[in-house]
Kinemage of the C-alpha trace (Angstrom):
@kinemage 1
@onewidth
@group {chain A} dominant
@subgroup {mainchain}
@vectorlist {calphas} color= white
{ca met a 1} P 144.951 56.614 86.682
{ca asp a 2} L 141.443 55.768 88.005
{ca tyr a 3} L 140.984 56.992 92.052
{ca lys a 4} L 139.277 53.686 92.723
{ca ile a 5} L 142.128 51.850 90.919
{ca gly a 6} L 144.926 53.847 92.911
{ca leu a 7} L 143.108 53.476 95.743
{ca leu a 8} L 143.381 49.803 96.168
{ca gly a 9} L 146.775 49.618 94.972
{ca arg a 10} L 147.576 51.591 98.155
{ca val a 11} L 145.717 49.727 100.254
{ca val a 12} L 147.053 46.671 98.537
{ca leu a 13} L 150.046 47.563 99.303
{ca leu a 14} L 149.983 48.921 102.226
{ca ala a 15} L 148.765 45.275 103.281
{ca val a 16} L 151.231 43.457 102.001
{ca thr a 17} L 154.073 45.719 104.127
{ca leu a 18} L 152.450 44.900 107.701
{ca phe a 19} L 152.378 41.502 106.368
{ca leu a 20} L 156.267 41.249 106.166
{ca thr a 21} L 156.930 43.203 108.826
{ca ala a 22} L 154.875 40.661 111.078
{ca tyr a 23} L 156.445 38.032 109.390
{ca leu a 24} L 159.878 38.742 109.991
{ca ile a 25} L 159.074 40.001 114.102
{ca gln a 26} L 157.421 36.089 114.109
{ca gly a 27} L 160.506 35.081 112.692
{ca gly a 28} L 162.834 36.791 114.637
{ca gly a 29} L 164.223 39.080 111.728
{ca gly a 30} L 166.233 41.774 112.746
{ca val a 31} L 165.624 45.174 114.100
{ca phe a 32} L 166.583 47.078 111.188
{ca pro a 33} L 164.582 45.596 108.767
{ca val a 34} L 161.677 45.454 110.411
{ca ser a 35} L 162.246 49.028 111.915
{ca leu a 36} L 162.608 49.964 108.026
{ca leu a 37} L 159.235 47.794 106.991
{ca ile a 38} L 157.322 49.651 109.778
{ca ile a 39} L 158.216 53.326 108.365
{ca leu a 40} L 157.512 52.165 104.696
{ca ala a 41} L 154.083 51.044 106.442
{ca ile a 42} L 153.635 54.649 108.367
{ca ala a 43} L 154.860 56.462 105.212
{ca gln a 44} L 152.426 54.164 102.989
{ca leu a 45} L 149.668 54.899 105.388
{ca val a 46} L 149.948 58.462 105.668
{ca phe a 47} L 149.893 58.773 101.576
{ca leu a 48} L 146.568 56.594 101.540
{ca ile a 49} L 145.243 59.386 103.791
{ca arg a 50} L 146.181 62.003 101.935
{ca tyr a 51} L 145.345 60.424 98.641
{ca ser a 52} L 141.792 59.733 99.575
{ca glu a 53} L 141.719 62.988 100.945
{ca ser a 54} L 142.230 64.788 97.752
{ca ser a 55} L 138.799 64.131 96.244
{ca phe a 56} L 137.567 65.832 99.536
{ca lys a 57} L 139.681 68.500 99.760
{ca lys a 58} L 138.232 69.343 96.111
{ca val a 59} L 134.968 69.112 97.073
{ca arg a 60} L 135.326 71.261 99.888
{ca glu a 61} L 137.020 73.852 97.569
{ca phe a 62} L 134.351 73.757 95.133
{ca leu a 63} L 131.634 74.078 98.262
{ca asn a 64} L 134.013 77.262 99.476
{ca asn a 65} L 133.840 78.567 96.173
{ca ile a 66} L 130.195 79.025 95.794
{ca lys a 67} L 129.449 80.135 99.465
{ca gln a 68} L 132.268 83.019 98.909
{ca asn a 69} L 129.860 83.537 95.529
{ca asp a 70} L 133.294 82.726 93.591
{ca tyr a 71} L 132.273 80.893 90.008
{ca ala a 72} L 135.778 81.739 88.492
{ca thr a 73} L 137.668 78.859 89.294
{ca val a 74} L 138.465 76.324 86.369
{ca tyr a 75} L 139.307 72.985 87.492
{ca pro a 76} L 142.032 70.966 85.052
{ca val a 77} L 140.903 68.660 82.817
{ca lys a 78} L 143.003 66.195 80.893
{ca phe a 79} L 140.361 63.862 79.835
{ca asp a 80} L 142.049 60.837 80.317
{ca gly a 81} L 138.537 59.428 81.653
{ca thr a 82} L 139.535 59.147 85.056
{ca glu a 83} L 137.084 59.813 88.259
{ca thr a 84} L 138.939 62.624 88.728
{ca asp a 85} L 138.651 64.139 85.865
{ca asp a 86} L 134.661 63.413 84.931
{ca leu a 87} L 134.404 65.140 89.106
{ca his a 88} L 136.182 68.416 87.542
{ca ile a 89} L 133.738 68.491 84.416
{ca glu a 90} L 130.962 68.348 86.739
{ca phe a 91} L 132.581 71.398 89.034
{ca asn a 92} L 133.336 73.242 85.893
{ca thr a 93} L 130.010 73.046 84.204
{ca ile a 94} L 128.183 73.842 87.649
{ca leu a 95} L 130.271 76.994 88.402
{ca ala a 96} L 129.498 77.608 84.770
{ca lys a 97} L 126.010 77.516 85.493
{ca leu a 98} L 125.946 79.181 88.649
{ca lys a 99} L 128.023 82.076 86.952
{ca glu a 100} L 125.242 82.361 84.194
{ca asp a 101} L 122.575 82.522 86.862
{ca gln a 102} L 124.686 85.220 88.835
{ca ala a 103} L 124.935 87.215 85.124
{ca glu a 104} L 121.357 86.996 84.813
{ca lys a 105} L 120.610 87.714 88.286
{ca glu a 106} L 122.527 90.993 88.449
{ca ala a 107} L 121.038 92.481 84.556
{ca asn a 108} L 117.685 91.672 86.445
{ca tyr a 109} L 118.599 93.797 89.373
{ca his a 110} L 120.165 96.453 87.063
{ca tyr a 111} L 117.451 96.207 85.036
{ca phe a 112} L 114.199 96.592 87.422
{ca arg a 113} L 116.479 99.058 89.419
{ca ser a 114} L 116.643 101.206 86.104
{ca val a 115} L 113.002 100.829 85.854
{ca phe a 116} L 112.507 101.470 89.441
{ca gln a 117} L 114.601 104.820 89.068
{ca his a 118} L 112.820 105.932 86.083
{ca leu a 119} L 109.265 105.732 86.894
{ca ser a 120} L 107.128 108.649 87.515
{ca ile a 121} L 105.459 107.840 90.740
{ca gly a 122} L 107.649 107.995 93.846
{ca leu a 123} L 108.852 104.972 95.548
{ca ile a 124} L 110.648 104.665 98.816
{ca thr a 125} L 111.741 101.023 100.927
{ca phe a 126} L 112.963 100.819 104.417
{ca gln a 127} L 113.282 98.373 106.942
{ca asp a 128} L 112.287 98.088 110.485
{ca asp a 129} L 114.796 100.222 111.472
{ca gly a 130} L 113.857 102.942 109.234
{ca ser a 131} L 117.490 102.751 107.102
{ca ile a 132} L 116.119 103.554 103.436
{ca gln a 133} L 116.555 100.572 100.803
{ca ile a 134} L 115.869 102.166 97.480
{ca leu a 135} L 114.800 105.397 97.229
{ca asn a 136} L 114.075 106.722 93.084
{ca thr a 137} L 114.818 109.625 91.568
{ca ala a 138} L 111.297 111.146 91.073
{ca ala a 139} L 110.315 110.657 95.066
{ca lys a 140} L 113.786 112.981 95.458
{ca arg a 141} L 112.107 115.267 92.584
{ca met a 142} L 108.925 115.173 94.832
{ca leu a 143} L 110.367 115.393 98.468
{ca asn a 144} L 113.053 118.333 97.267
{ca ile a 145} L 115.851 116.216 98.592
{ca lys a 146} L 119.000 115.165 97.221
{ca asn a 147} L 119.520 111.752 99.167
{ca leu a 148} L 118.086 110.117 101.880
{ca glu a 149} L 119.809 108.050 104.397
{ca asn a 150} L 116.691 106.848 107.247
{ca ile a 151} L 112.515 107.641 106.732
{ca ala a 152} L 112.693 109.332 110.159
{ca glu a 153} L 114.101 112.112 107.791
{ca ile a 154} L 111.108 112.741 105.867
{ca asn a 155} L 109.633 114.606 109.159
{ca asn a 156} L 111.783 117.792 107.748
{ca val a 157} L 110.176 117.431 104.738
{ca asn a 158} L 106.480 117.109 105.730
{ca lys a 159} L 105.830 116.053 109.486
{ca glu a 160} L 101.978 114.787 108.308
{ca leu a 161} L 103.527 112.608 105.670
{ca tyr a 162} L 105.668 111.372 108.504
{ca his a 163} L 103.217 110.454 110.121
{ca ala a 164} L 101.173 109.233 107.552
{ca ile a 165} L 103.486 106.760 106.220
{ca gly a 166} L 104.677 105.197 109.673
{ca ser a 167} L 100.897 105.055 110.317
{ca leu a 168} L 99.726 103.369 107.021
{ca arg a 169} L 99.350 99.598 107.335
{ca thr a 170} L 98.997 97.035 103.851
{ca gly a 171} L 96.719 98.824 101.313
{ca gly a 172} L 96.238 101.771 103.471
{ca ser a 173} L 96.523 105.220 101.568
{ca glu a 174} L 96.532 108.684 102.444
{ca leu a 175} L 95.905 112.221 100.567
{ca ile a 176} L 98.917 114.456 101.239
{ca lys a 177} L 99.447 118.436 100.574
{ca ile a 178} L 102.962 119.416 100.740
{ca ala a 179} L 105.090 122.861 99.901
{ca his a 180} L 107.614 122.253 96.631
{ca pro a 181} L 109.743 125.026 94.804
{ca asp a 182} L 107.504 124.267 91.717
{ca gly a 183} L 104.065 124.735 93.532
{ca ile a 184} L 101.641 122.850 95.999
{ca met a 185} L 101.841 119.530 95.611
{ca gln a 186} L 99.046 116.708 96.585
{ca leu a 187} L 100.511 113.722 96.906
{ca ser a 188} L 98.498 110.588 97.668
{ca val a 189} L 100.347 108.275 100.033
{ca tyr a 190} L 100.013 104.356 99.668
{ca val a 191} L 101.873 101.780 101.665
{ca ile a 192} L 102.427 98.226 101.224
{ca glu a 193} L 104.436 95.916 104.087
{ca leu a 194} L 106.294 93.063 103.071
{ca val a 195} L 108.474 90.451 104.405
{ca leu a 196} L 111.436 89.404 102.914
{ca arg a 197} L 113.583 86.851 104.318
{ca lys a 198} L 112.524 87.446 107.438
{ca thr a 199} L 112.360 91.114 106.935
{ca lys a 200} L 110.094 93.562 107.408
{ca ile a 201} L 110.085 96.046 104.687
{ca lys a 202} L 107.925 98.719 104.123
{ca leu a 203} L 107.102 100.457 100.464
{ca val a 204} L 105.621 103.635 100.005
{ca ser a 205} L 104.404 105.150 96.632
{ca leu a 206} L 104.082 108.742 96.070
{ca gln a 207} L 102.110 109.794 93.297
{ca asn a 208} L 101.466 113.632 92.597
{ca ile a 209} L 98.042 113.716 91.602
{ca gln a 210} L 97.402 117.597 91.691
{ca ser a 211} L 96.829 118.107 88.093
{ca glu a 212} L 94.402 115.111 87.964
{ca leu a 213} L 92.936 116.772 91.261
{ca glu a 214} L 92.445 120.112 89.468
{ca glu a 215} L 90.961 118.377 86.418
{ca lys a 216} L 88.457 116.405 88.182
{ca glu a 217} L 87.540 119.658 90.477
{ca met a 218} L 87.102 121.935 86.837
{ca glu a 219} L 84.825 118.890 85.716
{ca ala a 220} L 83.020 118.971 89.197
{ca trp a 221} L 82.521 123.110 89.456
{ca gln a 222} L 81.301 122.640 85.478
{ca asn a 223} L 78.588 119.920 86.437
{ca leu a 224} L 77.744 122.187 90.094
{ca val a 225} L 77.059 125.216 87.192
{ca lys a 226} L 74.595 123.203 85.437
{ca val a 227} L 72.913 122.054 87.599
{ca leu a 228} L 72.629 125.313 89.538
{ca thr a 229} L 72.032 127.157 86.575
{ca his a 230} L 69.305 124.404 85.853
{ca glu a 231} L 67.546 124.678 88.962
{ca ile a 232} L 68.239 128.728 89.151
{ca met a 233} L 66.585 129.023 85.747
{ca asn a 234} L 63.722 126.775 86.079
{ca ser a 235} L 62.531 129.009 89.132
{ca ile a 236} L 63.647 132.625 88.108
{ca ala a 237} L 62.097 131.662 84.707
{ca pro a 238} L 58.538 132.063 85.128
{ca ile a 239} L 59.185 134.113 88.083
{ca ser a 240} L 60.306 136.925 85.871
{ca ser a 241} L 57.337 136.049 83.287
{ca leu a 242} L 55.545 135.887 85.776
{ca ala a 243} L 56.002 139.423 87.303
{ca ala a 244} L 56.484 141.093 84.013
{ca thr a 245} L 52.879 140.120 82.755
{ca ile a 246} L 51.180 141.089 86.137
{ca arg a 247} L 53.236 144.527 86.013
{ca ser a 248} L 52.103 145.025 82.346
{ca asp a 249} L 48.648 144.520 83.487
{ca ile a 250} L 48.755 146.942 86.061
{ca glu a 251} L 50.481 149.696 84.079
{ca asp a 252} L 47.886 149.089 81.424
{ca lys a 253} L 45.172 149.544 84.143
{ca ile a 254} L 46.907 152.769 85.188
{ca asp a 255} L 47.549 154.072 82.125
{ca his a 256} L 43.671 153.874 81.059
{ca ser a 257} L 42.717 154.541 84.749
{ca his a 258} L 40.242 151.166 84.633
{ca gly a 259} L 39.841 149.742 87.831
{ca ala a 260} L 40.828 146.190 88.403
{ca thr a 261} L 37.933 143.785 88.812
{ca met a 262} L 37.370 141.051 91.493
{ca glu a 263} L 38.314 137.946 88.649
{ca glu a 264} L 41.528 140.166 87.849
{ca val a 265} L 42.242 140.835 91.280
{ca glu a 266} L 42.059 137.108 92.171
{ca asp a 267} L 44.477 136.480 89.384
{ca tyr a 268} L 46.620 139.109 90.604
{ca leu a 269} L 47.255 137.604 94.191
{ca met a 270} L 47.396 133.511 92.391
{ca gly a 271} L 50.606 135.113 90.512
{ca val a 272} L 51.878 136.995 93.557
{ca ser a 273} L 51.334 133.666 95.581
{ca thr a 274} L 52.961 131.587 92.357
{ca ile a 275} L 56.051 134.213 92.930
{ca glu a 276} L 56.238 133.340 96.583
{ca lys a 277} L 56.403 129.813 96.114
{ca arg a 278} L 59.118 129.659 92.867
{ca ser a 279} L 60.748 132.486 95.337
{ca glu a 280} L 60.666 129.829 98.406
{ca gly a 281} L 61.818 127.014 96.390
{ca leu a 282} L 64.490 128.778 95.382
{ca ile a 283} L 65.990 129.935 98.896
{ca asn a 284} L 64.888 126.261 99.792
{ca phe a 285} L 67.951 125.121 97.028
{ca val a 286} L 70.260 127.777 98.001
{ca ser a 287} L 69.719 126.489 102.100
{ca asp a 288} L 70.598 122.966 100.384
{ca phe a 289} L 73.467 124.162 98.573
{ca arg a 290} L 74.686 125.823 101.557
{ca ser a 291} L 74.490 122.623 103.678
{ca leu a 292} L 76.405 121.040 101.543
{ca ala a 293} L 79.504 123.473 101.930
{ca his a 294} L 79.258 123.690 105.763
{ca ile a 295} L 79.891 120.166 106.995
{ca pro a 296} L 81.506 120.165 110.418
{ca asn a 297} L 84.344 118.249 111.977
{ca pro a 298} L 83.491 114.475 112.715
{ca lys a 299} L 83.230 114.173 116.257
{ca phe a 300} L 84.792 111.115 116.936
{ca ser a 301} L 83.280 107.853 119.172
{ca ala a 302} L 83.222 104.076 119.721
{ca ile a 303} L 80.284 103.234 117.846
{ca thr a 304} L 79.107 99.468 118.525
{ca ile a 305} L 77.641 98.330 114.901
{ca val a 306} L 74.525 96.097 116.639
{ca asp a 307} L 73.243 99.596 118.122
{ca leu a 308} L 73.806 101.645 115.060
{ca phe a 309} L 71.479 98.790 113.122
{ca glu a 310} L 69.101 98.190 115.568
{ca arg a 311} L 68.147 102.155 115.120
{ca met a 312} L 68.080 101.868 111.801
{ca glu a 313} L 65.753 99.156 112.106
{ca ile a 314} L 63.537 101.257 114.666
{ca leu a 315} L 63.691 104.280 112.340
{ca phe a 316} L 62.547 102.616 109.241
{ca gln a 317} L 60.474 99.839 111.285
{ca his a 318} L 56.974 101.871 109.759
{ca gln a 319} L 57.805 101.999 106.936
{ca arg a 320} L 58.829 98.765 106.360
{ca glu a 321} L 55.579 96.931 107.590
{ca lys a 322} L 53.529 99.083 105.459
{ca leu a 323} L 55.290 98.467 102.724
{ca gly a 324} L 55.579 94.877 103.197
{ca ile a 325} L 59.624 94.587 102.780
{ca glu a 326} L 61.884 91.819 104.045
{ca cys a 327} L 64.930 93.265 106.296
{ca glu a 328} L 68.074 91.200 107.354
{ca lys a 329} L 71.252 92.037 108.992
{ca glu a 330} L 74.353 90.377 109.168
{ca ile a 331} L 77.730 91.498 110.998
{ca val a 332} L 81.097 89.230 111.786
{ca pro a 333} L 81.875 89.417 114.404
{ca ala a 334} L 79.062 90.266 116.263
{ca asp a 335} L 80.898 92.420 118.304
{ca leu a 336} L 81.893 94.843 115.375
{ca val a 337} L 82.950 98.161 116.992
{ca phe a 338} L 84.818 101.249 114.970
{ca phe a 339} L 85.219 105.066 115.583
{ca ala a 340} L 82.865 107.494 113.997
{ca asp a 341} L 80.386 110.630 114.507
{ca ile a 342} L 77.274 108.888 115.436
{ca thr a 343} L 75.071 111.657 114.143
{ca met a 344} L 76.874 111.900 110.954
{ca ile a 345} L 77.316 108.410 109.936
{ca glu a 346} L 73.259 107.584 110.766
{ca gln a 347} L 72.978 110.669 108.570
{ca val a 348} L 74.377 108.598 105.834
{ca leu a 349} L 72.560 105.348 106.706
{ca ile a 350} L 69.659 107.222 106.726
{ca asn a 351} L 69.899 108.558 102.960
{ca ile a 352} L 70.970 105.443 101.644
{ca leu a 353} L 68.445 103.493 103.230
{ca gln a 354} L 65.693 105.835 102.385
{ca asn a 355} L 66.553 105.393 98.730
{ca ala a 356} L 66.938 101.765 99.214
{ca phe a 357} L 62.826 101.925 100.265
{ca his a 358} L 62.056 103.757 97.628
{ca ala a 359} L 64.045 101.273 95.300
{ca val a 360} L 61.859 98.487 96.102
{ca glu a 361} L 58.786 99.797 96.327
{ca his a 362} L 57.500 98.174 93.249
{ca ser a 363} L 59.318 95.575 93.118
{ca glu a 364} L 58.242 91.827 93.071
{ca val a 365} L 61.242 91.259 95.543
{ca lys a 366} L 61.369 93.230 98.633
{ca lys a 367} L 64.350 92.674 100.662
{ca ile a 368} L 66.719 94.700 101.987
{ca ser a 369} L 69.816 93.391 103.438
{ca met a 370} L 72.518 95.205 106.265
{ca arg a 371} L 75.607 93.870 106.177
{ca ala a 372} L 79.091 94.807 108.153
{ca phe a 373} L 82.804 93.281 108.199
{ca ile a 374} L 86.423 93.216 108.109
{ca asp a 375} L 87.875 93.000 104.750
{ca asp a 376} L 91.226 91.115 103.471
{ca asn a 377} L 92.655 94.822 104.338
{ca ser a 378} L 91.148 95.040 107.806
{ca lys a 379} L 88.471 97.477 106.645
{ca ile a 380} L 85.602 97.816 108.017
{ca ile a 381} L 82.469 98.040 105.728
{ca ile a 382} L 79.104 98.166 105.896
{ca glu a 383} L 76.955 97.079 103.619
{ca ile a 384} L 73.142 98.151 102.246
{ca lys a 385} L 72.191 96.095 99.382
{ca asp a 386} L 68.414 95.806 97.775
{ca ser a 387} L 66.771 94.122 95.465
{ca gly a 388} L 65.370 97.550 93.390
{ca lys a 389} L 65.207 97.913 89.762
{ca gly a 390} L 68.606 99.265 89.613
{ca ile a 391} L 70.397 102.180 88.485
{ca glu a 392} L 71.366 102.902 85.026
{ca glu a 393} L 74.704 102.776 84.248
{ca glu a 394} L 74.480 106.753 82.742
{ca ala a 395} L 72.701 107.775 85.815
{ca leu a 396} L 75.993 105.758 88.346
{ca ser a 397} L 78.304 107.419 87.425
{ca lys a 398} L 76.166 111.177 88.469
{ca ile a 399} L 74.658 110.072 92.002
{ca phe a 400} L 77.545 111.724 94.099
{ca ile a 401} L 76.794 114.752 92.356
{ca pro a 402} L 75.220 117.695 93.986
{ca phe a 403} L 71.452 118.097 93.089
{ca phe a 404} L 71.329 115.165 90.652
{ca thr a 405} L 68.576 112.725 91.130
{ca thr a 406} L 66.389 110.199 89.622
{ca lys a 407} L 63.314 110.657 92.201
{ca gln a 408} L 60.913 113.239 91.219
{ca lys a 409} L 60.577 114.635 94.889
{ca gly a 410} L 63.753 114.460 95.508
{ca ser a 411} L 66.716 117.503 95.916
{ca gly a 412} L 69.521 115.460 95.005
{ca ile a 413} L 71.780 116.365 97.753
{ca gly a 414} L 71.816 113.263 100.143
{ca leu a 415} L 74.515 111.022 98.650
{ca ser a 416} L 76.548 113.987 97.816
{ca leu a 417} L 76.111 114.793 101.456
{ca ser a 418} L 76.769 111.119 102.700
{ca lys a 419} L 80.414 111.459 100.263
{ca gln a 420} L 81.350 114.667 101.820
{ca ile a 421} L 80.941 112.948 105.416
{ca met a 422} L 82.783 109.833 104.543
{ca arg a 423} L 85.854 112.049 103.396
{ca arg a 424} L 85.475 113.569 106.846
{ca his a 425} L 86.160 110.155 107.943
{ca lys a 426} L 89.196 109.121 105.982
{ca gly a 427} L 86.739 106.770 104.460
{ca asn a 428} L 84.775 106.136 101.230
{ca ile a 429} L 81.413 105.449 99.694
{ca gln a 430} L 80.972 102.909 97.108
{ca val a 431} L 78.341 101.622 94.667
{ca ser a 432} L 77.756 99.158 92.242
{ca ser a 433} L 74.394 98.334 90.488
{ca lys a 434} L 72.856 95.868 87.556
{ca val a 435} L 69.888 96.852 86.228
{ca gly a 436} L 66.864 94.638 87.024
{ca glu a 437} L 69.075 92.728 90.014
{ca gly a 438} L 69.218 95.690 92.600
{ca thr a 439} L 71.628 98.220 93.940
{ca val a 440} L 74.840 98.043 96.942
{ca phe a 441} L 75.975 100.428 98.721
{ca lys a 442} L 79.565 99.982 100.755
{ca leu a 443} L 80.670 102.434 103.277
{ca ile a 444} L 84.336 102.212 103.919
{ca phe a 445} L 86.548 102.685 107.257
{ca asn a 446} L 89.976 102.490 107.580
{ca gly a 447} L 89.554 101.062 110.758
């Protein structure tokens, strides 16, 4: 029976009963029939309320099932065309859809958890209180542990790693060396901070880059040996050849008891002078190499970028005016301050600005700009841009190699030295260039 018809019938029946009761009371009917009708009216009212609430009970039961993630309940369907039957059909359809969605979410969860566990990169997620949520197999292997309940337990594995995980913020990275039964590992630690359902979560990735570092180190050594061999041979070959020529000529004079003329003596002196100059050049080369290998630890202090830029401007003022170079400065915010070794950072800026001045010397547009700002990852960036001819792509990949230079009178250690200084500051130096458009150097400080 249709719900509306059933409800209407019960209301009408109750109304009739109440009417008869009132009629009997008005007409002086007996106590018994009046009492009977009153009891009947009360019973009808109770059944009416129960009947009207029956659908609400089913809705509450349905909502309670959803709240408890119980999608297994099946509501009976008689296919008699009533509204109750239609309601049960809708309930079953919704529960079936929710059950399907839950199964799909669980499948996705297990899939991504499986992928998470089988990644070669170690991954750890933990909450603000340090409780570990996920710890994959690679992380366990790298840390040589079986399980981890709280991130603080990493302090027992490696204090430096624990400190890095705690101090790094989104986008921050650090290189940590840890001892492992399989040998020393160089771990690249990268951190991302997330907020899921108002809960702060930290995702830490650990990547063992020992083999990559060794490969790059070998490549760097090979490049360095090539440069050293080239430079040393360029100096030694003429020295050896000239010395052999002078020795042979003098021996010949001695063997034949011939004295040397003034012209020959002058030639000998010129040869010895050439040997001396080439030897001095070789000594300077070795001295430059030693300066690369002995960079002191930075002495950190607060540096106001406004003052830093002003010192650079004063230092290069004469050169800028002589060459007619336009110089721009931009600092956002204007009172930007960072911590570094002032002497070292000035040396880095001098190296880069000196290259920029050389780059724009013969350009039609002679312009150099210095910018300082904070990027989206809260890192302090100092940017030096010039309008020079740019750097060829082949040379661009080699400019940080010691003693590599594209200038005729360059030593090739300025940018290499700058790179090492920035690494001592836990920062980085990047370069981008387009031929005919200019070059941009970026000094990146982690803040």
